[in-house]
C-alpha positions in Angstrom: 28.9 45.6 -50.9 30.5 45.2 -47.7 27.2 45.5 -45.2 28.9 43.9 -42.0 29.9 47.5 -41.0 28.3 50.4 -39.0 26.9 53.0 -41.1 29.0 55.9 -39.5 32.5 55.3 -39.3 34.8 57.5 -36.7 36.8 59.8 -38.1 40.0 62.1 -36.7 39.3 64.8 -34.5 40.0 68.5 -36.5 43.7 69.4 -36.5 45.2 72.7 -35.5 46.8 74.3 -37.7 50.5 73.5 -36.3 49.3 69.9 -36.2 48.2 69.9 -40.5 51.5 72.1 -41.1 53.6 69.2 -39.1 51.5 66.2 -40.7 51.7 67.8 -44.4 55.2 68.5 -43.5 56.2 65.1 -42.5 54.3 63.7 -45.7 56.1 66.0 -47.8 59.4 64.6 -46.2 58.5 60.8 -46.8 57.5 61.6 -50.4 61.3 63.4 -50.6 62.9 60.3 -48.9 61.7 57.7 -51.3 63.7 59.7 -53.8 67.0 58.6 -51.6 66.4 55.3 -50.2 66.1 51.9 -52.7 63.9 49.6 -51.7 64.8 47.0 -49.2 65.2 43.1 -50.5 63.9 44.4 -54.4 64.7 43.7 -57.7 68.5 44.3 -58.1 69.7 48.0 -59.0 70.1 48.0 -62.8 73.3 49.5 -64.5 73.3 53.5 -65.5 74.2 51.8 -69.0 72.0 48.7 -69.1 69.6 49.0 -72.1 66.0 48.7 -70.8 63.7 47.2 -73.3 60.2 48.2 -73.3 57.1 46.4 -74.3 53.3 48.4 -75.0 50.1 46.4 -73.9 48.0 48.7 -76.0 48.3 51.0 -78.9 45.7 53.1 -79.1 45.2 57.1 -79.0 47.3 57.4 -75.6 49.3 54.1 -75.8 51.3 55.6 -79.0 51.7 58.8 -77.4 53.7 57.4 -75.1 55.4 55.4 -77.7 56.3 58.6 -78.8 57.3 60.0 -75.5 60.1 56.5 -75.7 61.3 57.4 -79.2 61.8 61.4 -77.8 63.5 59.7 -75.0 65.7 57.4 -77.0 66.5 60.2 -79.1 68.2 62.0 -76.2 70.2 59.3 -75.2 67.8 57.8 -72.4 69.1 53.4 -72.8 66.1 51.6 -73.3 64.7 50.4 -76.9 61.1 49.3 -77.8 61.0 45.5 -78.1 57.2 44.6 -78.5 53.6 45.5 -78.9 50.3 44.2 -78.3 46.7 45.2 -79.1 43.5 43.2 -79.2 43.0 45.2 -82.7 45.1 44.0 -85.3 45.4 46.9 -87.6 46.5 49.0 -84.5 49.7 46.6 -83.4 50.9 46.1 -86.9 51.0 49.7 -87.6 52.6 49.7 -84.0 55.7 47.3 -85.3 56.0 48.9 -88.7 56.4 52.5 -86.6 58.7 50.9 -84.0 60.3 48.5 -85.3 59.1 45.8 -82.4 58.2 42.5 -82.5 54.4 42.0 -82.5 52.1 40.0 -80.0 48.4 38.9 -80.5 48.3 38.1 -77.2 49.4 40.4 -74.3 50.7 37.3 -72.0 53.1 36.0 -74.8 54.1 39.8 -74.8 54.7 39.3 -70.9 56.9 36.1 -71.2 59.3 37.7 -73.9 62.6 37.9 -71.7 63.2 41.0 -73.9 60.9 42.8 -72.4 62.0 44.8 -69.1 59.2 47.4 -68.4 56.2 47.4 -70.0 53.2 51.0 -70.1 49.9 49.5 -70.1 47.2 51.8 -72.1 44.4 49.8 -72.5 40.8 50.4 -72.0 40.1 50.9 -68.0 38.7 48.0 -67.3 41.6 45.7 -68.5 44.6 48.2 -66.4 44.7 45.7 -63.2 44.2 42.5 -64.8 47.1 43.0 -67.6 49.5 45.1 -64.3 49.0 42.0 -62.3 49.9 39.7 -64.9 52.6 42.5 -65.4 54.4 42.3 -61.9 53.8 38.7 -61.5 55.8 37.7 -64.5 58.7 39.9 -63.0 58.0 42.9 -64.9 58.0 46.6 -64.1 54.9 48.6 -65.2 53.7 52.2 -66.5 50.0 51.9 -65.9 48.0 54.3 -67.5 45.3 56.2 -65.2 42.4 55.6 -64.1 44.6 52.5 -62.5 41.2 50.5 -62.5 37.5 49.7 -64.1 35.1 51.3 -60.9 34.0 47.7 -60.1 37.3 46.3 -59.1 38.0 47.9 -55.9 38.9 44.3 -54.9 41.4 43.7 -57.5 42.9 47.0 -56.9 43.5 46.3 -53.9 45.3 43.0 -54.5 47.3 44.4 -57.3 48.9 47.5 -54.6 49.4 44.3 -52.1 51.1 42.0 -54.5 53.2 45.0 -55.8 54.6 45.3 -52.7 54.8 41.9 -51.8 56.6 41.4 -54.9 59.0 45.0 -55.0 58.5 45.8 -58.0 58.6 49.7 -59.6 55.1 50.4 -61.0 54.0 53.6 -61.9 50.1 55.2 -62.3 49.8 58.1 -65.2 48.8 60.8 -62.9 51.6 63.0 -64.6 50.7 65.8 -62.4 52.7 64.2 -60.1 55.7 65.5 -61.9 55.0 68.8 -62.2 57.5 71.1 -60.8 54.7 73.9 -61.4 52.3 72.1 -58.6 54.9 70.9 -56.3 55.6 74.4 -55.7 52.0 75.2 -55.1 52.1 72.9 -52.4 55.1 74.3 -51.1 53.1 77.3 -50.6 50.7 75.4 -48.3 52.9 73.1 -46.2 54.4 76.5 -45.5 51.2 77.9 -44.2 50.4 80.6 -47.0 46.7 79.8 -46.1 46.7 78.1 -42.6 44.9 74.6 -42.7 43.4 73.9 -46.0 39.7 73.0 -45.5 37.5 73.0 -48.8 39.2 72.4 -52.3 36.7 73.6 -55.3 37.9 72.6 -58.8 35.9 71.5 -62.6 36.5 70.3 -66.0 34.1 71.6 -68.2 33.6 71.1 -71.6 31.2 71.4 -74.9 31.5 68.1 -76.7 31.1 64.3 -76.2 33.7 63.3 -78.5 35.7 62.1 -75.6 33.5 59.4 -74.9 32.3 58.7 -78.4 35.6 57.6 -80.2 36.1 57.0 -83.5 35.1 54.0 -85.2 38.1 53.1 -88.2 36.1 50.0 -89.4 32.4 49.9 -89.3 32.4 46.5 -90.9 34.7 45.1 -88.3 34.1 41.4 -86.9 35.8 39.3 -84.3 38.4 36.9 -85.4 42.3 37.0 -85.8 42.5 40.3 -86.1 39.8 41.2 -83.4 39.9 39.9 -80.1 36.5 40.4 -78.9 37.2 38.1 -75.4 40.7 39.5 -74.8 38.7 43.2 -74.7 35.7 41.9 -73.0 38.5 41.0 -69.9 36.6 40.5 -66.5 33.5 42.4 -68.0 30.0 40.7 -68.7 29.9 38.8 -71.7 27.9 40.4 -74.2 27.6 40.2 -77.9 29.9 41.7 -79.9 29.4 45.7 -81.5 31.9 47.4 -82.8 30.5 50.6 -80.7 31.7 48.8 -77.8 34.8 47.9 -79.2 35.8 50.9 -80.6 33.7 53.5 -78.5 33.9 51.6 -74.9 34.2 54.8 -73.1 29.9 55.2 -73.7 29.4 51.8 -71.7 29.6 51.4 -67.4 31.1 48.2 -68.5 34.4 49.7 -69.3 34.4 53.2 -68.4 33.4 55.5 -65.6 32.6 58.6 -67.8 33.8 62.2 -65.7 34.2 60.7 -62.5 37.2 58.3 -63.7 38.2 59.3 -67.5 38.3 62.8 -66.8 38.7 63.8 -63.2 41.9 61.6 -62.2 43.5 65.1 -64.1 41.8 67.1 -61.9 41.7 65.5 -58.4 45.2 64.0 -58.4 47.1 67.2 -58.2 45.2 68.1 -54.6 45.6 64.3 -53.3 49.7 64.5 -53.6 50.1 68.0 -52.6 47.9 68.0 -49.8 49.3 64.7 -48.4 45.6 63.3 -48.7 44.9 59.4 -48.4 41.9 57.8 -48.5 38.4 60.0 -47.9 36.1 59.3 -44.9 33.1 59.4 -47.0 32.2 60.5 -50.6 28.8 61.6 -52.2 27.9 61.9 -55.8 25.6 62.8 -58.4 24.9 63.6 -61.9 23.4 61.9 -65.2 22.9 61.9 -68.7 21.7 65.7 -69.5 22.9 66.4 -72.6 23.5 63.5 -75.0 20.4 61.4 -74.2 20.1 60.8 -78.0 22.2 57.6 -78.3 23.6 54.5 -76.9 25.7 56.6 -73.9 25.4 55.0 -70.6 28.1 57.2 -68.5 26.8 60.4 -67.4 27.7 63.4 -68.8 27.2 65.5 -65.9 28.9 64.4 -62.8 29.4 66.1 -59.2 31.4 64.9 -56.2 32.4 65.5 -52.2 35.2 63.8 -50.5 35.1 64.2 -47.2 38.7 63.5 -45.6 39.7 62.8 -41.8 41.8 65.8 -41.9 38.3 67.7 -41.8 39.0 68.7 -45.6 35.9 68.2 -48.4 37.1 68.5 -52.4 34.6 69.1 -53.9 34.5 68.5 -58.2 32.4 69.5 -60.6 32.1 68.4 -64.3 29.8 69.3 -67.2 30.3 68.4 -70.9 27.6 71.0 -72.4 29.5 74.0 -71.8 32.9 74.6 -71.9 33.3 78.2 -69.6 36.2 78.0 -67.5 36.2 79.1 -63.7 39.4 78.8 -61.8 40.0 76.0 -59.2 40.5 77.3 -55.5 42.1 75.9 -52.1 40.9 78.0 -49.1 42.0 77.8 -46.0 41.6 79.3 -42.9 43.6 82.0 -42.9 43.2 82.5 -46.9 43.0 81.3 -50.7 44.7 80.4 -53.4 42.9 81.1 -56.6 45.1 78.7 -59.8 45.2 79.5 -63.4 46.0 75.8 -64.7 45.9 73.6 -67.5 45.5 70.2 -66.1 48.1 68.4 -68.3 50.5 70.5 -68.2 51.0 72.5 -65.0 49.5 75.7 -63.3 50.3 79.1 -65.5 50.1 81.4 -62.4 48.3 81.5 -59.2 47.2 84.2 -56.5 47.2 84.5 -53.2 44.7 85.9 -50.7 45.7 85.7 -47.2 42.5 86.3 -44.9 45.0 89.5 -43.8 47.1 91.6 -46.3 47.7 91.9 -49.9 47.0 89.2 -52.6 50.1 88.3 -54.4 50.3 86.9 -58.2 52.6 84.0 -58.3 54.0 83.1 -61.9 53.9 79.3 -62.6 54.6 77.6 -66.4 54.0 74.5 -68.0 56.0 71.1 -68.1 56.1 68.3 -70.6 55.1 65.9 -67.1 54.3 63.0 -69.4 58.1 63.4 -70.5 59.0 63.8 -67.0 56.8 61.2 -65.7 58.6 58.9 -67.7 62.2 59.6 -66.2 61.2 59.8 -63.1 59.6 55.7 -63.7 62.7 55.0 -65.5 65.0 55.9 -63.1 63.5 54.1 -60.3 63.6 50.8 -62.4 67.4 51.5 -62.5 67.4 52.4 -58.5 64.5 50.3 -57.3 63.1 53.5 -55.2 59.4 54.3 -55.6 58.5 56.4 -58.0 56.2 60.0 -57.4 53.4 58.2 -58.6 53.5 54.5 -57.1 50.9 51.5 -56.6 50.0 52.8 -53.1 49.1 56.5 -54.2 47.2 54.9 -57.2 44.9 52.8 -55.3 44.3 56.0 -52.8 43.1 57.5 -55.7 41.1 55.1 -57.2 39.3 53.8 -53.8 38.3 57.2 -54.0 36.8 57.6 -57.5 34.7 54.0 -56.9 34.0 55.6 -54.0 32.4 58.8 -55.8 30.9 56.4 -58.9 29.2 53.8 -56.4 27.5 56.5 -54.4 26.0 58.5 -58.2 25.2 54.6 -59.2 23.6 53.4 -56.0 22.3 56.7 -55.0 24.2 56.0 -51.5 26.9 57.6 -49.1 30.0 55.8 -49.6 32.8 55.2 -46.8 35.8 53.9 -46.2 36.8 51.0 -44.0 40.3 51.7 -43.7 41.4 48.4 -41.8 39.9 46.1 -44.4 40.6 48.2 -47.0 36.8 48.0 -48.6 34.7 50.5 -49.6 31.0 50.2 -47.4 28.1 51.5 -48.5 
């Protein structure tokens, strides 16, 4: 950890309502402008009639969901073709090859060397995202990278990915698909127009009754490392430990490969607020929690997690999670002139929301649900062709990853985490 900086860091002074609205309006204008201006000096703009070759690195549950999305886009006339698949588990990659008719690679670097691959989708365990994405942009590929962008130990590597992507001017879309939700954008528009004044507090949560998300299915208890199971490829830069089927197949249980609610579930909850409020790096983070329910097996990640992120705009985002009870409470954005209470499905949009002004009548606004993964892919493919910035580009992904990493390190080290915006480093 960087300990060369003082334990406190300067923050911006409080913004008045007019300043906040001007700042968020400018932020929204910038986000809109990236859809209207190609990157200077980037790769050549691709023709609208050019068919793009798609390669998939990681074809487990989420990876195959992306395969299905791309197949539907192809069926609807999108000029794509699935040309390659890769996975560290032989059964998965062979099955994906059979379903798609694509070339099968045991090693993802061989897939990246295939000239037929124009873009890659990375849906591997968290720890492999950034190393594979760095290799992909260096190989001249554009990347759709699942969330979280990286592992909670990889802040420096994530920063390297962010900087190299900008230098090489590749198109990277991080899988925060709420950024492609028109319903969330509508909520953001109300806030930017001053419906609740200056936002000061966000309260949200993720609630589930069950540990099935971490205790993932194990298809073959007798599996061993070999030609059809690449244990070294799975480990990546993680500590070198002996093989177990639980670590390989049920990796979300372990801190070496995952972060539990903080990095697995909170990206769904947190990123819509980051996007619509124009937030960047938190000035500080504190977190608490533990394994309060599922303590009878070798689970390492918490099942209860709470985090508070303070921003220089004098705004706090408080997120809570328990996997022991699924009773839902509605997220709320509180401003100095009112509040917005949301009824939302984190994966597909905002069903409706209620505007509650400090003075005047409350009002319900209809929302809706969208296929945000499909929209996210369409935005990505359009930006690959035009060299524009996608709605969840690598800079946004890095800002989100920094916040999650700050909270995770605060929880593990039992310290306040701060962020040095000049060095782009977390300070404990």
